[in-house]
Each structure stands twice: as C-alpha cells, then as structure tokens.
C-alpha positions in Angstrom: 9.9 6.8 23.7 8.2 9.3 26.0 10.9 9.8 28.7 14.3 11.3 27.9 17.2 13.0 29.6 19.5 15.9 28.6 22.4 14.7 26.4 24.7 17.5 27.5 25.2 20.3 30.0 23.5 23.5 28.9 26.0 26.1 27.8 25.6 28.6 30.6 25.6 25.9 33.3 29.2 25.1 32.5 32.0 26.7 34.5 35.7 26.1 34.8 36.5 28.4 37.8 36.6 27.7 41.5 34.0 30.1 43.0 35.9 29.9 46.3 32.9 31.0 48.4 34.8 30.1 51.6 37.0 33.3 51.3 34.3 35.8 50.3 34.2 37.1 53.9 37.9 36.9 54.6 39.1 40.5 54.0 42.8 39.6 54.6 42.8 36.8 52.0 41.0 39.0 49.5 43.4 41.9 50.1 46.4 39.7 49.8 45.1 38.4 46.4 44.2 41.7 45.0 47.7 42.7 43.9 47.8 39.9 41.3 44.0 39.7 40.7 42.4 39.9 37.3 39.5 42.2 36.6 36.6 41.7 34.1 35.0 45.0 33.1 31.4 44.9 32.0 29.6 47.8 30.3 26.2 49.1 31.4 24.7 47.1 28.6 26.4 43.8 29.7 29.1 43.9 27.0 32.7 42.9 27.4 36.0 43.1 25.5 36.7 39.9 23.6 39.5 39.2 21.1 41.1 36.3 19.3 42.6 35.1 22.6 39.3 35.1 24.4 37.8 37.1 27.2 39.9 40.2 28.0 40.7 40.6 31.7 42.8 43.5 33.0 44.7 44.1 36.3 42.6 44.7 39.4 45.0 47.2 40.8 44.3 49.5 37.9 40.9 50.0 39.4 42.1 50.6 43.0 45.0 49.7 45.3 42.8 47.5 47.4 39.6 45.5 46.9 37.0 47.9 45.6 33.4 47.8 47.0 32.2 48.3 43.5 33.8 45.0 42.4 32.4 41.5 42.8 34.6 38.4 43.5 34.0 35.6 40.9 36.5 33.0 42.2 40.0 31.7 41.7 41.6 30.6 38.4 45.1 29.0 38.5 45.7 30.5 41.9 44.7 34.0 40.7 41.7 35.9 42.1 39.2 37.0 39.5 36.8 40.0 40.0 34.3 41.9 37.9 33.1 45.5 37.9 30.5 47.6 36.1 32.3 50.1 33.8 30.0 52.6 32.2 32.9 54.1 30.4 34.0 50.8 28.8 34.5 51.4 25.0 36.1 49.9 22.0 35.2 46.7 20.3 32.6 45.2 22.7 30.4 42.1 22.5 27.7 40.6 24.7 27.0 37.1 26.0 24.2 36.4 23.6 26.4 37.0 20.6 29.4 35.2 22.1 27.3 32.1 22.8 26.7 31.8 19.1 30.4 31.2 18.6 30.6 28.2 21.0 32.4 29.9 23.9 34.4 27.8 26.3 33.3 26.8 29.8 35.5 29.4 31.4 34.0 32.3 29.5 30.4 31.0 30.0 31.0 30.6 33.8 32.6 33.9 34.4 30.1 35.9 32.4 27.0 34.1 33.7 28.0 34.9 37.3 29.3 38.4 36.7 26.4 39.7 34.8 23.8 38.3 37.1 25.6 39.5 40.2 26.2 43.0 38.8 22.6 43.3 37.6 21.4 42.5 41.2 23.7 45.2 42.6 22.3 47.8 40.2 18.8 47.2 41.7 19.7 46.6 45.3 21.0 49.9 46.5 18.1 50.2 49.0 17.1 47.4 51.3 13.7 45.8 50.7 12.8 45.6 54.4 13.2 49.3 55.4 14.2 51.2 52.3 17.6 52.3 53.8 20.7 52.5 51.7 22.9 49.3 51.5 26.6 48.8 50.9 28.3 45.8 49.3 29.8 43.2 51.6 31.4 39.7 51.4 33.2 40.5 48.2 30.0 41.5 46.5 27.9 38.5 47.5 25.6 40.4 49.9 24.6 44.0 50.8 24.0 45.3 54.3 22.4 48.4 55.8 23.9 50.6 58.5 21.6 48.9 61.1 22.8 45.4 60.1 20.1 44.1 57.7 21.7 41.8 55.2 20.4 40.9 51.7 21.7 38.3 49.3 21.6 38.2 45.5 18.1 37.7 44.2 17.5 34.9 41.7 14.2 34.7 39.8 13.2 31.0 39.1 11.4 30.2 35.8 10.3 27.0 34.3 10.8 26.1 30.6 9.1 23.0 29.2 9.0 20.9 26.1 5.5 19.6 25.5 5.4 16.4 23.5 2.8 13.8 22.6 4.8 10.8 24.1 5.7 9.8 20.6 6.9 11.7 17.5 5.6 15.2 17.9 6.6 18.2 20.0 4.8 21.5 20.5 6.8 24.6 19.8 5.6 28.2 20.1 6.4 31.7 18.8 6.1 35.1 20.4 4.8 37.9 18.2 8.1 39.8 18.3 10.1 36.9 16.9 10.9 36.1 13.2 7.9 34.3 11.6 9.6 30.9 11.6 11.4 31.0 15.0 9.9 28.7 17.5 11.0 27.6 21.0 9.7 26.1 24.2 7.1 27.6 26.6 8.4 29.3 29.8 7.2 31.3 32.7 8.2 32.6 36.1 7.4 30.6 39.3 4.8 32.4 41.5 5.0 32.8 45.3 3.9 29.7 47.1 4.0 27.6 44.0 5.9 24.4 43.3 7.8 23.9 40.1 5.4 21.2 38.9 2.3 23.3 39.5 4.0 26.2 37.7 4.6 24.0 34.7 0.9 23.0 34.7 -0.3 26.6 35.1 2.0 28.2 32.6 1.3 25.6 29.8 -2.4 26.1 30.4 -2.2 29.9 30.4 0.1 30.1 27.3 -1.4 27.5 25.0 -4.4 26.0 26.8 -3.0 22.5 27.2 -3.4 20.2 30.2 0.0 18.5 30.7 0.8 15.3 32.5 3.9 13.2 33.3 6.0 16.2 34.2 9.7 15.4 34.5 12.6 17.5 35.5 15.5 17.7 33.0 18.1 20.2 34.3 18.8 23.9 34.9 20.7 26.9 33.5 21.4 30.4 34.8 19.9 33.0 32.6 21.5 36.4 33.6 19.0 38.5 31.7 18.8 40.0 34.2 19.2 37.3 36.9 17.0 34.3 36.3 17.4 30.6 36.8 15.8 28.4 34.1 14.5 25.0 35.3 13.9 22.6 32.4 11.1 20.2 32.2 9.3 17.9 29.8 5.6 17.0 29.8 3.1 15.1 27.8 -0.1 16.6 26.3 -2.9 15.5 23.9 -2.3 17.0 20.4 -6.0 16.8 19.8 -6.7 19.3 22.6 -7.4 22.7 21.0 -4.8 25.4 21.5 -5.7 28.7 23.0 -3.6 31.7 23.8 -5.2 33.4 26.7 -2.3 35.5 28.2 -1.4 37.2 24.9 2.3 36.2 25.1 2.2 33.6 22.4 1.4 34.5 18.8 1.2 30.9 17.5 2.1 27.3 18.3 2.2 24.1 16.3 3.1 20.5 16.6 6.3 19.5 14.8 7.5 16.0 14.0 10.8 14.7 15.3 12.1 14.6 11.7 11.2 18.3 11.2 13.0 19.2 14.4 16.1 17.2 13.5 16.2 19.0 10.1 16.0 22.4 11.8 18.7 21.5 14.3 21.0 20.3 11.5 20.6 23.7 9.8 22.4 25.4 12.7 21.7 28.6 14.6 18.5 30.4 13.6 20.2 33.7 13.0 22.3 32.2 10.2 19.5 30.4 8.5 17.1 31.2 5.7 14.2 33.1 7.4 11.8 31.5 4.9 12.3 28.1 6.5 9.2 26.5 8.1 11.1 26.0 11.4 13.9 27.9 13.0 15.1 26.9 16.5 16.8 28.9 19.3 20.6 29.2 19.5 23.0 27.3 21.8 22.9 29.9 24.6 19.5 28.8 25.7 18.7 25.6 27.6 15.8 25.4 25.2 18.1 24.2 22.4 19.7 21.6 24.7 16.3 20.2 25.6 15.1 20.1 22.0 18.3 18.4 20.9 17.9 15.8 23.6 14.3 15.1 22.6 15.3 14.9 19.0 17.8 12.0 19.5 15.7 10.1 22.1 13.4 8.6 19.5 
C-alpha cells in the first residue's frame, strides 16, 4: 500500500485550552480577568516547573497588579485566564518540553507549552521592527508588537517540511545527522524558501539531502515545533531505492532503506533514549511528528 494517513494527532498539535483570540485586544476584559489569572513562568532556556500534579502555574497578580506587557495571553481554561512570562530568575527543579514529551504529557500541557515557548521566543528577537529598526512594544496581549509610529508586526513562524520517503511497498528511507547517536535515524526535513510551494520544497530538500528524485508527494499533517518557532508540515513521497544516494549539503551523515518489519521492531522497543544504543535502528521520540508519521506508515502495510 503506497498511500497512508496519520493514525493520530501529533503530540504538540494537541491542545485543551481555548485560545480566546477574540479578547486579545480587549484591555477591559483582560484586566478584569487578571485578578484570578494563572501564570506560567518559563526560564531563559525554555524550562518550567513540573511536579507530580503536572505543570505548575502561579498567580498572575504575583507578577504585577494589572496585565504586564512582559506577559503573553495563552487563553482561557475553565473560565480562568492563563498567561505566560519569561522568568530568567526561575530556579528549582526545572524541566523542558523535550524531556516532558518523553513522559507522554497531556494535551493541556502540550498546548500551553507549545504556544508559550514559541511566542516568547519570538518576543525575544522582535524588540526592533524589521521595517525601520525602531523599538517595538508588546500589544494585543502579547500577540503583536508595534512601533511608536504605528507599524505592527505579528509572531513569526518558520515553515519547514518533513518527509517520509518510501518505495511504495515495504521499505522506507531514514537518515542520520552526524551529531546523532550512530543508530538514531529519522525523516528528512528542511525549511521552506521564499517564493517556494511546499511540494517544491519537498522535492528540493530530498534531492539536496540525499540525492533522490521523489514523486507522488502527499500531505499528512502538521505540528508546531517551538525550537525556536517553527511549524513542521508532514509529507510522504515515493522514490526509487535503486537510485544512488548522495549527501551534497553536508547535513546528512548517512541514510539507509529499512523494511517495514525493521521499523515496527524499532517502534516496539520504545523511545530511542531508553534503548540499547547498539541496536541497528533507533527512532525519534514521541515529541516529534516524525514518530507519528513513521508509526502511521508502519501500520499501513
């Protein structure tokens, strides 16, 4: 079977909070909700407090008596406003999203952290406007920044494609970067260039990274990737396994074709970080859409 669909929603695409975008510009509503609002503090390294009860949120009024321009509004949960703020002084037992994802976090935690980290990462880099270089200030509850003269800029998202190449039958091509463990393989990915469609990006990136000409490109699904603020767009495509591989851009150390049986066995072994590093094939953890795509292909045959 050559065509397949995702069998589940990628981890970071799940969310259990109302983003309430309709009130981001309503200062009266935001001010009224601030007194009971919850606040998620995120360290400079993207770490948060997390305990046996889950993600630790504090009281917003501990930050300031009214909505702070340093905080970003994430949405409403059970009638309570939820905000996030960068806290360089955050200390104690901290953990980041990549590690949390390995413990099968719930949809609430995934949704809150995906939005908060991406949004705060953008603010860190957007203190000056791209049009004229003047200073900007946060507006619309952290969902835009404006200059004194009225220029407005919105959160930047960097689109990237990620693609599973297969032969239309029982083999899939997986690749490894030089910095990874020797048996850890994943899908090929790359950023979309200016003036380029997603499909043409898939064609170009697959050719640049492994030298293969792909066809029958099909879209599968997407996932936010807040490292720092990307959106991963998942695809599948078919290539000829007899075509020689070449690694022209220097990003890929090696690539190989694996059978569906080999992929199923690697999936059954669990997260790569907990496996025997001497195994022939280790696969990415559940935080990445790559694993969702591989799992979906593995059960399609």
